[in-house]
C-alpha positions in Angstrom: -6.2 3.8 16.6 -8.3 1.2 14.9 -7.2 -1.5 12.5 -9.5 -3.2 10.1 -8.5 -6.4 8.4 -10.6 -7.7 5.5 -10.7 -11.2 4.1 -12.7 -13.4 1.8 -12.2 -11.9 -1.6 -11.3 -13.9 -4.7 -12.3 -15.0 -8.1 -15.8 -16.4 -8.6 -18.0 -17.2 -11.6 -21.1 -15.3 -12.4 -24.0 -16.5 -10.2 -21.6 -17.6 -7.5 -21.3 -16.4 -3.9 -18.6 -15.0 -1.7 -18.5 -13.9 2.0 -16.3 -11.0 3.0 -15.3 -10.5 6.6 -13.8 -7.4 8.3 -12.4 -7.6 11.8 -11.8 -4.4 13.8 -9.3 -4.1 16.6 -7.9 -1.3 18.8 -8.0 -0.3 22.4 -10.5 2.5 21.7 -13.1 -0.2 20.9 -13.3 -1.2 24.5 -14.5 2.3 25.3 -16.7 3.2 22.3 -19.1 0.3 21.5 -21.6 2.2 19.3 -20.4 2.6 15.7 -21.6 2.2 12.2 -19.9 -0.4 10.0 -20.1 -0.4 6.2 -18.8 -1.9 3.0 -17.7 0.2 0.0 -16.3 -0.9 -3.4 -14.3 0.7 -6.1 -14.1 -0.6 -9.6 -11.3 0.4 -12.0 -11.8 3.9 -13.3 -14.8 4.5 -11.0 -15.4 6.3 -7.7 -15.7 4.4 -4.5 -19.3 3.7 -3.7 -21.3 2.6 -0.7 -22.5 -1.0 -1.0 -24.1 -1.6 2.4 -24.2 -0.1 5.9 -25.3 -1.5 9.3 -25.9 0.5 12.5 -24.9 -0.5 16.0 -28.5 -1.7 16.5 -28.6 -3.8 13.4 -30.4 -1.5 11.0 -29.3 -1.9 7.4 -29.3 -0.1 4.1 -28.1 -1.2 0.7 -27.2 0.3 -2.7 -30.0 -0.4 -5.2 -27.6 -2.4 -7.3 -27.1 -5.1 -4.6 -30.5 -5.2 -2.9 -31.8 -8.7 -2.7 -28.4 -10.2 -3.5 -26.1 -9.0 -0.7 -26.6 -9.1 3.0 -24.6 -7.2 5.6 -24.4 -8.4 9.2 -22.2 -7.9 12.2 -21.0 -9.7 15.3 -20.7 -7.1 18.0 -18.7 -9.1 20.5 -16.1 -9.9 17.8 -16.2 -6.3 16.3 -16.6 -8.0 12.9 -18.8 -7.1 9.9 -19.7 -9.5 7.1 -20.9 -9.1 3.6 -22.6 -12.2 2.1 -22.7 -11.7 -1.7 -24.9 -14.0 -3.8 -25.8 -14.1 -7.4 -22.7 -12.2 -8.2 -22.4 -10.4 -11.6 -19.4 -9.3 -13.5 -20.3 -5.7 -12.7 -19.7 -6.5 -9.0 -16.0 -6.8 -9.8 -14.1 -4.3 -7.6 -11.9 -3.8 -4.6 -14.2 -4.0 -1.5 -13.3 -1.9 1.6 -14.8 -1.9 5.0 -15.2 1.2 7.1 -16.2 2.1 10.6 -17.2 5.5 11.8 -16.1 6.0 15.4 -16.1 9.3 17.3 -16.7 11.2 14.1 -13.7 9.6 12.3 -13.6 7.2 9.4 -11.4 4.1 9.6 -10.8 2.1 6.5 -9.5 -1.4 5.8 -6.9 -2.1 3.1 -9.4 -3.6 0.7 -9.9 -7.1 -0.8 -10.3 -7.9 -4.5 -13.5 -9.5 -5.8 -13.5 -10.6 -9.4 -16.5 -12.1 -11.0 -15.6 -13.7 -14.3 -16.2 -16.9 -16.2 
């Protein structure tokens, strides 16, 4: 099994910044070292959507709505993925979830609330 623990959410004013972290743990990670890590978000009344994704080699892709404002990165020795969010907008308000894809299976974190409001 894999456990994902997110942190870093909170309340921020428009134009502000937040950095989310997601640490993965589990014995299987000592065997399988190549896996995709991603951030999703779900706003009230909306479907969960992909925000950013990073491959094991560091390649990245972003939703159009966050390009130029958000940066995804990972620390492989720590099995941790980060999401640096700058120039936040009220429409970025959502619960943010991290996900890893390992041996064809999706593992999700519990989510962390991000609220952008003045």
